[in-house]
BABA-524243 format. One record per residue (C-alpha): residue number from 1; residue in one letter; x, y negated, z. Coordinates in steps of 0.5 Angstrom, whole numbers, plus 500, padded with zeros to 3 digits. Layout:
N
{pos = NUM&code = A&px = X&py = Y&pz = Z}
...
//
This chain:
221
{pos = 1&code = S&px = 503&py = 502&pz = 455}
{pos = 2&code = F&px = 497&py = 498&pz = 455}
{pos = 3&code = L&px = 492&py = 494&pz = 460}
{pos = 4&code = A&px = 485&py = 493&pz = 458}
{pos = 5&code = M&px = 481&py = 488&pz = 462}
{pos = 6&code = N&px = 473&py = 487&pz = 463}
{pos = 7&code = L&px = 472&py = 480&pz = 466}
{pos = 8&code = G&px = 465&py = 481&pz = 466}
{pos = 9&code = Q&px = 461&py = 475&pz = 469}
{pos = 10&code = E&px = 463&py = 469&pz = 473}
{pos = 11&code = G&px = 464&py = 472&pz = 480}
{pos = 12&code = G&px = 463&py = 479&pz = 478}
{pos = 13&code = D&px = 467&py = 485&pz = 478}
{pos = 14&code = L&px = 474&py = 486&pz = 475}
{pos = 15&code = E&px = 475&py = 492&pz = 471}
{pos = 16&code = I&px = 482&py = 494&pz = 470}
{pos = 17&code = I&px = 484&py = 500&pz = 466}
{pos = 18&code = V&px = 492&py = 502&pz = 465}
{pos = 19&code = G&px = 494&py = 507&pz = 460}
{pos = 20&code = T&px = 501&py = 510&pz = 460}
{pos = 21&code = S&px = 506&py = 514&pz = 456}
{pos = 22&code = Y&px = 512&py = 518&pz = 457}
{pos = 23&code = E&px = 517&py = 513&pz = 454}
{pos = 24&code = L&px = 523&py = 511&pz = 457}
{pos = 25&code = E&px = 519&py = 505&pz = 461}
{pos = 26&code = V&px = 512&py = 505&pz = 464}
{pos = 27&code = V&px = 509&py = 498&pz = 466}
{pos = 28&code = F&px = 504&py = 497&pz = 471}
{pos = 29&code = F&px = 500&py = 491&pz = 471}
{pos = 30&code = H&px = 497&py = 488&pz = 478}
{pos = 31&code = V&px = 492&py = 483&pz = 476}
{pos = 32&code = V&px = 490&py = 478&pz = 482}
{pos = 33&code = P&px = 484&py = 474&pz = 482}
{pos = 34&code = T&px = 486&py = 467&pz = 485}
{pos = 35&code = S&px = 483&py = 460&pz = 485}
{pos = 36&code = S&px = 486&py = 453&pz = 483}
{pos = 37&code = S&px = 485&py = 447&pz = 488}
{pos = 38&code = D&px = 485&py = 442&pz = 483}
{pos = 39&code = N&px = 478&py = 444&pz = 480}
{pos = 40&code = D&px = 476&py = 451&pz = 484}
{pos = 41&code = K&px = 476&py = 455&pz = 477}
{pos = 42&code = K&px = 478&py = 462&pz = 478}
{pos = 43&code = Y&px = 485&py = 465&pz = 474}
{pos = 44&code = L&px = 488&py = 471&pz = 474}
{pos = 45&code = K&px = 495&py = 472&pz = 476}
{pos = 46&code = V&px = 499&py = 478&pz = 473}
{pos = 47&code = I&px = 504&py = 482&pz = 477}
{pos = 48&code = E&px = 509&py = 486&pz = 472}
{pos = 49&code = I&px = 512&py = 492&pz = 475}
{pos = 50&code = N&px = 517&py = 497&pz = 472}
{pos = 51&code = M&px = 518&py = 504&pz = 473}
{pos = 52&code = R&px = 524&py = 506&pz = 469}
{pos = 53&code = K&px = 524&py = 514&pz = 471}
{pos = 54&code = T&px = 517&py = 516&pz = 468}
{pos = 55&code = S&px = 519&py = 523&pz = 469}
{pos = 56&code = R&px = 518&py = 522&pz = 477}
{pos = 57&code = E&px = 512&py = 518&pz = 477}
{pos = 58&code = M&px = 506&py = 521&pz = 480}
{pos = 59&code = D&px = 499&py = 519&pz = 480}
{pos = 60&code = S&px = 495&py = 515&pz = 485}
{pos = 61&code = Q&px = 491&py = 520&pz = 489}
{pos = 62&code = W&px = 498&py = 523&pz = 490}
{pos = 63&code = A&px = 501&py = 517&pz = 492}
{pos = 64&code = L&px = 495&py = 516&pz = 497}
{pos = 65&code = D&px = 496&py = 522&pz = 500}
{pos = 66&code = I&px = 503&py = 520&pz = 502}
{pos = 67&code = M&px = 500&py = 514&pz = 505}
{pos = 68&code = R&px = 495&py = 518&pz = 509}
{pos = 69&code = K&px = 501&py = 522&pz = 512}
{pos = 70&code = A&px = 507&py = 517&pz = 512}
{pos = 71&code = P&px = 509&py = 516&pz = 520}
{pos = 72&code = Y&px = 509&py = 509&pz = 518}
{pos = 73&code = I&px = 508&py = 504&pz = 512}
{pos = 74&code = T&px = 513&py = 498&pz = 511}
{pos = 75&code = V&px = 509&py = 492&pz = 510}
{pos = 76&code = S&px = 512&py = 486&pz = 506}
{pos = 77&code = F&px = 510&py = 479&pz = 507}
{pos = 78&code = T&px = 512&py = 472&pz = 505}
{pos = 79&code = R&px = 513&py = 467&pz = 510}
{pos = 80&code = P&px = 511&py = 460&pz = 510}
{pos = 81&code = D&px = 518&py = 458&pz = 508}
{pos = 82&code = N&px = 518&py = 463&pz = 502}
{pos = 83&code = T&px = 523&py = 468&pz = 506}
{pos = 84&code = A&px = 521&py = 475&pz = 506}
{pos = 85&code = Y&px = 519&py = 479&pz = 512}
{pos = 86&code = G&px = 518&py = 487&pz = 512}
{pos = 87&code = V&px = 516&py = 491&pz = 518}
{pos = 88&code = P&px = 514&py = 498&pz = 519}
{pos = 89&code = L&px = 507&py = 499&pz = 522}
{pos = 90&code = S&px = 502&py = 504&pz = 524}
{pos = 91&code = L&px = 496&py = 503&pz = 519}
{pos = 92&code = A&px = 490&py = 507&pz = 518}
{pos = 93&code = S&px = 484&py = 507&pz = 513}
{pos = 94&code = K&px = 477&py = 510&pz = 512}
{pos = 95&code = D&px = 476&py = 510&pz = 505}
{pos = 96&code = D&px = 483&py = 509&pz = 502}
{pos = 97&code = I&px = 482&py = 502&pz = 499}
{pos = 98&code = V&px = 482&py = 498&pz = 506}
{pos = 99&code = W&px = 487&py = 499&pz = 511}
{pos = 100&code = Y&px = 488&py = 496&pz = 518}
{pos = 101&code = F&px = 494&py = 495&pz = 523}
{pos = 102&code = H&px = 494&py = 491&pz = 529}
{pos = 103&code = C&px = 499&py = 486&pz = 532}
{pos = 104&code = A&px = 500&py = 481&pz = 537}
{pos = 105&code = P&px = 495&py = 475&pz = 536}
{pos = 106&code = E&px = 501&py = 470&pz = 534}
{pos = 107&code = G&px = 507&py = 471&pz = 531}
{pos = 108&code = D&px = 511&py = 472&pz = 524}
{pos = 109&code = K&px = 506&py = 477&pz = 521}
{pos = 110&code = L&px = 500&py = 472&pz = 522}
{pos = 111&code = D&px = 504&py = 466&pz = 520}
{pos = 112&code = A&px = 506&py = 469&pz = 513}
{pos = 113&code = I&px = 498&py = 472&pz = 512}
{pos = 114&code = A&px = 496&py = 465&pz = 513}
{pos = 115&code = A&px = 501&py = 462&pz = 508}
{pos = 116&code = N&px = 501&py = 468&pz = 503}
{pos = 117&code = P&px = 496&py = 473&pz = 504}
{pos = 118&code = E&px = 499&py = 478&pz = 498}
{pos = 119&code = V&px = 503&py = 484&pz = 501}
{pos = 120&code = C&px = 506&py = 490&pz = 499}
{pos = 121&code = L&px = 506&py = 497&pz = 502}
{pos = 122&code = S&px = 511&py = 502&pz = 501}
{pos = 123&code = A&px = 511&py = 509&pz = 505}
{pos = 124&code = V&px = 515&py = 515&pz = 505}
{pos = 125&code = T&px = 514&py = 522&pz = 507}
{pos = 126&code = K&px = 520&py = 526&pz = 505}
{pos = 127&code = C&px = 527&py = 523&pz = 505}
{pos = 128&code = Q&px = 533&py = 528&pz = 504}
{pos = 129&code = P&px = 540&py = 527&pz = 502}
{pos = 130&code = T&px = 541&py = 533&pz = 497}
{pos = 131&code = I&px = 547&py = 536&pz = 493}
{pos = 132&code = G&px = 544&py = 537&pz = 486}
{pos = 133&code = P&px = 543&py = 545&pz = 486}
{pos = 134&code = K&px = 546&py = 545&pz = 479}
{pos = 135&code = D&px = 550&py = 539&pz = 477}
{pos = 136&code = G&px = 553&py = 538&pz = 484}
{pos = 137&code = T&px = 551&py = 531&pz = 484}
{pos = 138&code = F&px = 550&py = 527&pz = 491}
{pos = 139&code = T&px = 543&py = 525&pz = 490}
{pos = 140&code = L&px = 536&py = 524&pz = 495}
{pos = 141&code = Q&px = 530&py = 528&pz = 495}
{pos = 142&code = Y&px = 524&py = 524&pz = 496}
{pos = 143&code = R&px = 516&py = 523&pz = 496}
{pos = 144&code = S&px = 514&py = 515&pz = 496}
{pos = 145&code = A&px = 508&py = 511&pz = 494}
{pos = 146&code = I&px = 508&py = 503&pz = 493}
{pos = 147&code = A&px = 501&py = 499&pz = 493}
{pos = 148&code = F&px = 500&py = 492&pz = 493}
{pos = 149&code = G&px = 494&py = 488&pz = 497}
{pos = 150&code = K&px = 491&py = 482&pz = 500}
{pos = 151&code = A&px = 491&py = 481&pz = 508}
{pos = 152&code = E&px = 486&py = 478&pz = 512}
{pos = 153&code = I&px = 485&py = 477&pz = 519}
{pos = 154&code = I&px = 479&py = 480&pz = 522}
{pos = 155&code = T&px = 475&py = 476&pz = 527}
{pos = 156&code = D&px = 469&py = 480&pz = 527}
{pos = 157&code = N&px = 469&py = 484&pz = 534}
{pos = 158&code = D&px = 465&py = 490&pz = 531}
{pos = 159&code = E&px = 470&py = 491&pz = 525}
{pos = 160&code = K&px = 476&py = 490&pz = 530}
{pos = 161&code = I&px = 474&py = 496&pz = 534}
{pos = 162&code = L&px = 472&py = 500&pz = 528}
{pos = 163&code = A&px = 479&py = 499&pz = 526}
{pos = 164&code = L&px = 483&py = 500&pz = 532}
{pos = 165&code = R&px = 479&py = 507&pz = 533}
{pos = 166&code = L&px = 481&py = 509&pz = 526}
{pos = 167&code = I&px = 488&py = 507&pz = 528}
{pos = 168&code = S&px = 487&py = 511&pz = 535}
{pos = 169&code = Q&px = 484&py = 517&pz = 531}
{pos = 170&code = R&px = 490&py = 518&pz = 526}
{pos = 171&code = F&px = 496&py = 517&pz = 531}
{pos = 172&code = L&px = 493&py = 519&pz = 538}
{pos = 173&code = P&px = 487&py = 524&pz = 536}
{pos = 174&code = K&px = 487&py = 528&pz = 543}
{pos = 175&code = H&px = 487&py = 521&pz = 547}
{pos = 176&code = M&px = 480&py = 518&pz = 544}
{pos = 177&code = D&px = 477&py = 519&pz = 551}
{pos = 178&code = A&px = 481&py = 513&pz = 554}
{pos = 179&code = F&px = 479&py = 509&pz = 547}
{pos = 180&code = D&px = 473&py = 505&pz = 550}
{pos = 181&code = A&px = 476&py = 503&pz = 556}
{pos = 182&code = A&px = 483&py = 501&pz = 553}
{pos = 183&code = V&px = 479&py = 497&pz = 548}
{pos = 184&code = E&px = 475&py = 493&pz = 553}
{pos = 185&code = K&px = 481&py = 492&pz = 557}
{pos = 186&code = S&px = 485&py = 489&pz = 551}
{pos = 187&code = L&px = 481&py = 487&pz = 545}
{pos = 188&code = H&px = 481&py = 480&pz = 547}
{pos = 189&code = R&px = 489&py = 480&pz = 546}
{pos = 190&code = T&px = 489&py = 484&pz = 540}
{pos = 191&code = A&px = 489&py = 482&pz = 533}
{pos = 192&code = V&px = 487&py = 486&pz = 527}
{pos = 193&code = V&px = 489&py = 485&pz = 520}
{pos = 194&code = K&px = 485&py = 488&pz = 514}
{pos = 195&code = I&px = 489&py = 490&pz = 507}
{pos = 196&code = T&px = 485&py = 491&pz = 501}
{pos = 197&code = L&px = 489&py = 494&pz = 496}
{pos = 198&code = L&px = 488&py = 490&pz = 489}
{pos = 199&code = T&px = 490&py = 496&pz = 485}
{pos = 200&code = P&px = 491&py = 504&pz = 486}
{pos = 201&code = P&px = 498&py = 505&pz = 489}
{pos = 202&code = T&px = 503&py = 509&pz = 485}
{pos = 203&code = G&px = 507&py = 514&pz = 487}
{pos = 204&code = K&px = 514&py = 517&pz = 485}
{pos = 205&code = R&px = 518&py = 523&pz = 487}
{pos = 206&code = K&px = 524&py = 527&pz = 486}
{pos = 207&code = Q&px = 524&py = 534&pz = 488}
{pos = 208&code = Y&px = 527&py = 541&pz = 486}
{pos = 209&code = D&px = 524&py = 547&pz = 485}
{pos = 210&code = K&px = 526&py = 554&pz = 488}
{pos = 211&code = N&px = 530&py = 555&pz = 482}
{pos = 212&code = G&px = 534&py = 549&pz = 483}
{pos = 213&code = D&px = 530&py = 545&pz = 477}
{pos = 214&code = E&px = 528&py = 538&pz = 478}
{pos = 215&code = M&px = 520&py = 538&pz = 478}
{pos = 216&code = K&px = 518&py = 532&pz = 473}
{pos = 217&code = Y&px = 512&py = 529&pz = 470}
{pos = 218&code = G&px = 507&py = 531&pz = 476}
{pos = 219&code = R&px = 509&py = 538&pz = 476}
{pos = 220&code = M&px = 507&py = 542&pz = 482}
{pos = 221&code = E&px = 510&py = 549&pz = 485}
//
C-alpha cells in the first residue's frame, strides 16, 4: 500500500491519495491537521488503520451507501477523562461529507467534543448469523462502514434548522408538515452537532451469493 500527500501552501488544501493492493494486509492512513499550543504551527497526525481481510474490503461509495441506509450510526467519542463513549445516533447528510445529529444542550457527547473533537463513526445495514453454505462454519453475513471525522457544535440557527430538516426528512419524511412548528417550539433547547469526515469511509462485507460462494474483492451479484 502507499500514501501520497500534497501539502500545498500554508492554509491550503491537503491532498491525500491512498493506494491499496490485494495482499495479506491493507493499511489506510487518516491524516488529521492539528496545531501546537506552544507555537501555533500546524502539524499532521497520522492514524494508521489496518484491514486484515482485504478480500472483504469495499470502496468508499459503497461505504457511503451503507451510512445513508443504516437505521442509526454509532458515534464513538473520547471523554475528558480519556475514557471511551460510544452511542447510536440518528445522522443525516446533504453531501456525504458533513453529517449532523441533534442532542440535549448538555451531556456526555458535548463534553467529549469540547475535550476531543475527533470521532469515529460505524454503521451496519445487515447482520445475519449464518451457517456457511459449503463448509458448515458458524459465521456472520454483514455490510458495514467506518469513518473518521471532526465534530463541532453548531451555533448558527440557520445551519441548525438546516440540519434538523435533513434529519427529519430522512427519518420522518411523511410528517414534514409539522416541522416548522416543532422547530419554533424546541430550537432553543436543542443542540446540533456537525461531523466533517476527514477521509472517505471504508467498507467491509461478508456475503454469499446464490450458489453459496463468498463474494470477494468487491464482486457484486
